[in-house]
C-alpha positions as CSV (number, residue, x, y, z in Angstrom):
1,M,15.8,-7.5,49.9
2,K,16.0,-4.7,48.3
3,K,18.6,-5.0,45.7
4,R,16.6,-8.3,45.0
5,I,13.5,-6.3,44.0
6,V,15.8,-3.3,42.0
7,Q,17.3,-6.4,40.4
8,T,14.1,-7.8,39.7
9,F,12.6,-4.5,38.6
10,L,15.6,-4.1,36.1
11,A,15.3,-7.5,34.6
12,A,11.4,-6.9,33.6
13,I,12.3,-3.2,31.8
14,L,15.3,-4.8,30.2
15,V,13.5,-7.8,28.5
16,S,10.1,-5.4,27.6
17,I,12.7,-2.8,26.0
18,L,14.4,-5.9,23.9
19,A,10.8,-8.3,22.9
20,V,8.6,-5.9,22.2
21,K,9.3,-4.3,18.3
22,P,7.5,-1.4,16.9
23,V,5.2,-1.6,14.3
24,L,4.8,0.7,12.4
25,A,1.5,2.2,10.5
26,T,2.9,2.9,7.1
27,P,0.7,5.2,4.9
28,S,0.1,3.0,1.0
29,V,2.9,5.5,-1.0
30,D,2.5,2.7,-3.3
31,D,-2.0,2.5,-3.7
32,M,-1.6,6.5,-3.6
33,Q,1.0,6.3,-7.0
34,T,-0.9,3.9,-8.6
35,D,-4.3,5.6,-8.3
36,K,-2.5,9.1,-9.2
37,E,-1.2,7.5,-12.3
38,Q,-5.0,5.7,-13.3
39,T,-6.3,9.2,-12.5
40,Q,-3.4,11.1,-15.2
41,N,-4.6,9.0,-17.6
42,E,-7.8,9.4,-17.9
43,V,-7.0,12.7,-17.9
44,S,-4.9,12.2,-20.7
45,A,-8.1,10.2,-21.6
46,L,-10.0,13.3,-21.3
47,Q,-8.2,15.4,-22.8
48,R,-7.8,13.7,-26.3
49,Q,-11.8,13.6,-25.7
50,L,-11.6,17.5,-26.0
51,V,-9.5,17.9,-28.8
52,E,-11.5,15.2,-30.7
53,N,-14.5,17.7,-30.0
54,L,-13.1,21.0,-30.6
55,E,-11.8,19.8,-33.6
56,K,-15.5,18.6,-34.7
57,I,-16.8,21.7,-33.4
58,S,-14.7,23.0,-36.1
59,G,-15.5,21.0,-38.1
60,L,-19.7,21.8,-38.1
61,E,-18.7,25.7,-37.7
62,E,-17.0,25.2,-41.0
63,Q,-20.1,23.0,-43.4
64,I,-22.4,25.5,-41.6
65,G,-20.2,28.7,-43.4
66,Q,-21.1,26.4,-46.3
67,K,-24.7,26.0,-45.6
68,E,-25.4,29.4,-45.5
69,D,-22.9,30.5,-49.1
70,E,-25.6,27.2,-50.3
71,I,-28.7,29.2,-48.9
72,S,-27.7,32.5,-50.0
73,Q,-26.8,32.1,-53.2
74,A,-30.3,29.4,-53.3
75,S,-31.7,32.5,-52.4
76,V,-30.4,34.4,-55.9
77,D,-31.7,31.6,-57.7
78,L,-35.1,31.5,-56.5
79,E,-35.1,35.0,-56.4
80,E,-33.8,35.4,-59.9
81,A,-36.0,32.2,-61.4
82,I,-39.1,34.2,-59.8
83,N,-38.1,37.1,-61.8
84,K,-38.0,35.6,-64.9
85,Q,-41.0,33.1,-64.2
86,N,-42.4,36.6,-64.1
87,K,-41.6,38.2,-67.4
88,Q,-42.4,35.2,-68.9
89,Y,-45.9,35.3,-67.7
90,D,-45.7,38.9,-68.4
91,A,-45.4,38.5,-72.2
92,M,-47.3,35.6,-72.5
93,K,-50.0,38.0,-71.0
94,L,-49.3,40.6,-73.0
95,R,-49.7,38.9,-76.2
96,I,-52.8,37.1,-75.5
97,K,-54.3,40.7,-75.1
98,Y,-52.8,41.8,-78.2
99,M,-54.3,38.9,-80.2
100,Y,-57.6,39.4,-78.1
101,E,-58.1,43.0,-78.4
102,A,-57.1,42.5,-82.6
103,G,-59.8,40.9,-83.2
104,N,-59.6,37.7,-85.6
105,M,-59.5,40.2,-88.6
106,D,-55.3,40.2,-88.6
107,A,-55.4,36.6,-87.9
108,L,-57.6,36.1,-90.8
109,E,-55.5,38.6,-92.7
110,T,-52.5,37.1,-91.6
111,F,-53.9,33.6,-92.7
112,L,-55.2,35.3,-96.4
113,S,-52.1,37.5,-97.0
114,A,-49.9,34.2,-97.8
115,E,-49.3,33.6,-101.4
116,S,-49.3,29.6,-101.2
117,F,-50.4,27.2,-99.3
118,S,-47.0,26.4,-97.6
119,E,-46.8,29.9,-96.4
120,L,-50.0,29.4,-95.2
121,V,-48.9,26.7,-92.6
122,N,-46.3,28.0,-91.7
123,Q,-48.2,31.5,-90.4
124,A,-50.5,28.9,-88.6
125,E,-47.6,27.3,-87.3
126,Y,-45.7,30.3,-86.5
127,I,-48.6,31.7,-84.4
128,Q,-48.9,28.0,-82.4
129,N,-45.5,27.5,-82.4
130,I,-45.9,31.3,-80.2
131,H,-48.6,29.7,-77.3
132,S,-46.3,26.5,-77.3
133,Y,-43.3,28.6,-76.2
134,D,-44.5,30.5,-73.9
135,R,-46.5,27.9,-72.3
136,Q,-43.7,25.9,-72.0
137,K,-41.2,28.3,-70.5
138,L,-43.2,29.1,-68.2
139,N,-43.7,25.6,-67.0
140,E,-39.6,26.0,-66.9
141,Y,-39.6,28.8,-64.5
142,I,-42.4,27.0,-62.2
143,S,-40.5,24.0,-62.0
144,T,-37.2,25.9,-61.8
145,K,-38.7,28.1,-59.0
146,E,-40.2,24.5,-57.1
147,E,-36.7,23.0,-57.1
148,I,-35.1,26.1,-55.6
149,E,-37.5,26.5,-52.7
150,D,-36.8,23.1,-51.8
151,L,-33.4,22.9,-52.4
152,K,-33.7,26.0,-49.8
153,E,-36.1,24.2,-47.5
154,G,-33.7,21.7,-47.9
155,L,-30.6,23.2,-46.9
156,Q,-32.2,25.6,-44.2
157,E,-32.8,22.4,-42.5
158,E,-29.1,21.1,-42.9
159,A,-28.2,24.4,-41.2
160,E,-30.2,23.7,-38.7
161,N,-28.9,20.2,-37.7
162,L,-25.5,21.5,-37.8
163,Q,-25.8,24.2,-35.9
164,Q,-27.6,21.4,-33.3
165,A,-24.9,19.3,-33.2
166,E,-22.2,22.1,-32.4
167,A,-24.7,23.1,-29.6
168,D,-24.4,19.2,-28.5
169,L,-20.6,19.2,-28.9
170,A,-20.5,22.9,-26.9
171,A,-21.7,21.2,-24.3
172,E,-19.7,18.6,-24.5
173,R,-16.9,20.5,-24.2
174,E,-18.1,22.7,-21.0
175,A,-18.9,18.5,-19.7
176,L,-15.2,17.8,-20.5
177,N,-13.6,20.9,-18.7
178,T,-15.1,20.3,-15.9
179,T,-14.3,16.8,-15.6
180,I,-10.6,17.8,-16.7
181,A,-10.3,20.5,-13.8
182,S,-11.9,17.9,-11.1
183,K,-9.5,15.5,-11.8
184,Q,-6.8,17.7,-12.4
185,S,-7.5,19.2,-8.7
186,E,-7.9,15.2,-7.1
187,I,-4.3,14.7,-9.1
188,A,-3.1,17.6,-6.6
189,Q,-4.7,15.8,-3.7
190,L,-3.3,12.5,-4.3
191,D,0.7,14.5,-4.2
192,Q,-0.6,16.4,-1.4
193,N,-1.0,12.6,0.6
194,I,2.0,11.1,-0.9
195,Q,4.3,14.0,0.1
196,D,3.0,13.6,3.7
197,A,2.8,10.0,3.6
198,L,6.0,10.0,2.6
199,A,7.3,12.4,4.8
200,Q,5.8,10.3,7.6
201,Q,7.3,7.2,6.7
202,Q,10.6,9.2,6.6
203,A,10.1,9.7,10.1
204,A,8.8,6.4,11.2
205,A,11.8,4.8,9.6
206,E,14.8,7.6,11.8
207,A,12.6,7.1,14.9
208,A,13.0,3.3,14.5
209,A,16.8,3.5,14.1
210,A,17.5,5.3,17.0
211,E,15.1,2.6,18.9
212,A,16.9,0.2,17.4
213,A,20.3,1.8,17.5
214,R,19.4,2.5,22.0
215,Q,18.1,-0.8,22.1
216,A,21.6,-2.3,20.5
217,A,23.4,-0.2,23.0
218,L,21.8,-1.3,25.8
219,Q,22.4,-5.1,24.9
220,A,25.6,-4.2,24.4
221,A,25.8,-2.4,27.6
222,V,24.4,-4.8,29.6
223,V,26.6,-7.9,28.1
224,H,29.4,-6.1,28.6
225,A,28.5,-5.0,32.5
226,S,27.8,-9.5,32.4
227,A,31.3,-10.2,31.0
228,Q,33.0,-7.6,34.1
229,D,31.1,-8.9,36.7
230,N,31.7,-13.1,35.4
231,N,35.2,-11.8,35.0
232,T,35.7,-10.2,38.3
233,A,33.5,-12.9,40.2
234,A,35.7,-15.9,38.3
235,N,39.0,-13.1,40.3
236,T,36.8,-13.6,43.5
237,G,36.1,-17.3,43.0
238,T,39.9,-18.3,42.3
239,A,41.2,-16.1,45.0
240,N,38.2,-17.7,47.3
241,S,39.3,-21.1,46.9
242,A,42.5,-20.7,47.9
243,V,41.4,-19.9,50.7
244,S,39.2,-22.3,51.4
245,T,42.0,-25.2,50.5
246,T,44.5,-23.7,52.5
247,N,41.4,-23.5,55.2
248,N,40.4,-27.6,55.0
249,T,43.5,-29.0,54.8
250,N,44.3,-26.6,58.2
251,T,41.5,-28.4,59.4
252,G,41.3,-31.5,58.7
253,N,44.8,-31.8,60.2
254,A,43.6,-30.6,63.3
255,G,40.4,-32.7,63.6
256,E,39.8,-34.9,60.9
257,N,37.5,-37.8,62.6
258,T,36.2,-35.3,64.7
259,N,34.2,-32.9,62.7
260,S,33.7,-35.3,59.8
261,G,30.1,-35.7,60.9
262,D,29.1,-31.5,61.8
263,S,30.5,-31.7,57.6
264,S,27.2,-34.3,57.0
265,N,25.4,-31.8,58.7
266,S,26.7,-29.0,57.2
267,G,25.8,-30.1,53.6
268,T,22.1,-31.1,55.0
269,G,21.8,-27.6,55.8
270,S,22.9,-26.2,52.4
271,N,20.9,-28.3,50.3
272,E,18.1,-27.7,52.1
273,E,19.0,-23.8,51.4
274,S,18.9,-24.2,47.6
275,S,15.7,-26.0,47.9
276,G,13.9,-23.4,48.9
277,S,12.1,-25.2,51.4
278,G,12.2,-22.7,53.8
279,N,10.2,-20.3,52.0
280,T,6.7,-21.1,51.7
281,A,6.4,-18.6,48.3
282,Y,8.4,-20.8,46.0
283,V,6.3,-24.1,44.9
284,P,8.1,-27.4,44.6
285,P,8.3,-29.0,41.0
286,Q,4.1,-29.6,39.2
287,G,5.5,-32.1,36.8
288,T,7.9,-33.8,35.1
289,D,8.1,-32.0,31.5
290,G,10.2,-29.3,29.8
291,W,7.9,-27.3,30.4
292,A,7.7,-27.9,33.8
293,V,11.0,-27.4,34.8
294,V,10.4,-23.3,33.1
295,E,7.7,-22.9,35.5
296,Y,9.5,-24.1,38.7
297,A,12.9,-21.8,37.5
298,R,10.2,-18.9,36.4
299,Q,9.9,-18.7,40.1
300,F,13.6,-17.5,40.9
301,L,13.8,-14.6,38.5
302,G,14.9,-11.3,40.0
303,N,16.8,-13.4,43.0
304,P,20.7,-12.5,42.9
305,Y,23.6,-13.7,41.0
306,V,26.2,-15.2,43.3
307,Y,29.8,-16.7,42.6
308,G,30.2,-20.2,43.7
309,G,26.5,-19.7,45.3
310,N,24.2,-22.8,45.5
311,S,20.5,-21.1,47.1
312,L,18.4,-20.3,44.5
313,T,16.8,-17.9,47.1
314,E,20.3,-16.1,48.4
315,G,22.4,-16.4,46.0
316,T,24.2,-18.7,42.9
317,D,26.0,-18.5,39.9
318,C,25.2,-20.0,36.6
319,S,26.3,-23.5,36.6
320,G,24.7,-23.8,40.1
321,F,21.6,-22.4,39.3
322,T,21.1,-24.8,36.5
323,Q,22.4,-27.2,38.7
324,Q,19.6,-26.6,41.7
325,I,16.9,-26.7,39.2
326,Y,17.0,-29.8,37.5
327,A,17.7,-31.9,41.0
328,A,14.7,-30.8,41.6
329,F,13.9,-32.7,38.8
330,G,15.7,-35.6,39.9
331,V,18.5,-34.8,37.6
332,S,22.6,-34.7,38.9
333,L,24.7,-32.3,36.6
334,G,28.1,-31.5,37.5
335,R,28.6,-28.1,38.9
336,S,30.7,-26.4,36.2
337,D,29.4,-25.6,32.8
338,S,32.1,-28.1,31.4
339,A,30.9,-31.0,33.5
340,Q,27.3,-29.9,32.1
341,A,28.4,-29.7,28.5
342,T,28.8,-33.1,28.6
343,A,25.4,-34.4,30.0
344,G,22.6,-36.0,28.5
345,V,22.2,-36.1,24.7
346,E,22.9,-33.0,22.4
347,I,21.0,-31.7,20.1
348,P,20.0,-29.0,17.1
349,L,19.0,-25.9,18.5
350,S,15.9,-26.3,15.7
351,E,14.9,-29.3,18.2
352,A,15.4,-27.9,20.6
353,R,12.5,-27.9,23.8
354,A,11.2,-26.2,27.1
355,G,13.8,-27.2,29.8
356,D,16.4,-28.3,26.8
357,L,19.8,-27.5,29.2
358,L,21.9,-24.5,26.8
359,V,25.7,-24.2,27.2
360,Y,28.0,-21.3,26.2
361,W,31.3,-20.8,26.7
362,G,31.2,-20.0,30.4
363,H,28.2,-20.3,30.5
364,V,24.8,-22.1,30.9
365,G,21.2,-20.7,31.4
366,I,17.4,-23.5,30.9
367,Y,15.6,-22.8,27.5
368,N,12.1,-21.4,28.2
369,G,10.7,-23.0,24.7
370,S,10.1,-20.2,22.6
371,G,13.4,-18.6,21.9
372,G,14.5,-17.4,25.2
373,I,16.9,-18.8,27.6
374,I,16.6,-18.3,32.1
375,H,19.7,-18.1,33.9
376,A,21.6,-16.4,36.1
377,S,23.2,-13.6,34.0
378,S,25.1,-11.1,36.0
379,P,25.7,-10.0,39.7
380,S,24.4,-6.4,38.1
381,V,21.5,-8.5,37.0
382,G,21.1,-11.7,39.0
383,I,18.6,-14.5,37.7
384,V,16.0,-13.5,34.5
385,E,14.8,-14.5,31.5
386,W,16.5,-13.3,28.1
387,P,14.0,-13.1,25.6
388,D,16.8,-14.8,22.9
389,C,19.0,-16.6,23.9
390,Q,21.4,-16.6,20.8
391,Y,22.2,-13.1,22.2
392,R,26.1,-15.0,22.5
393,E,28.0,-17.7,21.0
394,L,26.2,-21.3,22.0
395,R,28.1,-23.9,22.5
396,C,25.4,-26.8,22.2
397,V,22.1,-28.0,23.5
398,R,21.6,-30.4,25.8
399,R,18.9,-32.8,26.6
400,V,18.5,-33.8,30.7
401,L,15.5,-35.1,30.6
């Protein structure tokens, strides 16, 4: 009983190890790399904007310098125009003052001193021209002064607008520098995250490879042990068969007729043992389909493997296990794997369903309906359920129900 418990525990561990595959939480390195590239593109665009901003500021500074030069020149021109206006105005005042102070006699003498009428007219026109010239020049100077004042005001307004535009661009430049610094910090963080994720992936891959190697080695060891046990059991069975044949011959010679009734009784006892009728812990078949076969067979997991045995509880080998299981459902199979290889109807593995018979070269088992096998594996593990029915070369699949 203790050996059976140990075999059951070992079989459960093997099935759980081979059936469960590690699931690794892989960081989304590709997503982080995409985010990094997008951020780098944003930084490049911002840097281009910053270059354009600096070029605009440089252009505005040049325009402001030109406007300041124009304002300075306009100030000089305005001052010169004012000086000319003042001089012309002062000269006109002096002439007017002289004419008033000299009185009308000088004007009359000027007219009487004319020797002819034409000279008289010329003198009158001369005096009139003096007054007209003074008035014209004064008006010109006044107009020039007003134009220069208007020009200066316009230049000053343009200069103020340029200075405001420069201030706005300077604020934009500061904002761009701040944004670029933030994006560069974000890129550095993404770089670190990518490196961390790659390191985790590398560690996970190494751990998965080590686990796969460990499982492969364990499975290989189990298969190797099973093969050795089968070879040992085969050799032992051959020897026992020879001894049994000799004994049966001798017994038959001694009293064949006398023991015929005993042989019948012995066969009956053997059938009762293999069905497990004496053990109330095992439930008889519940149903007639393939799943009923699987559920019935699972009751005997952990029981021992005995080469040549015919008991589902005390020990049996692979072909004895399948023979006894299917017998409970009214199906009669041969005792060897080669005999069972011709039972029922052959079907492809892709169409296999629960309860079908799996036939290997030198081995048989029952398909569990989910890719695995229930079988009497070897003396070292006993009756077990294996997650992969293709763990060894499959000869054929037979439908016997």
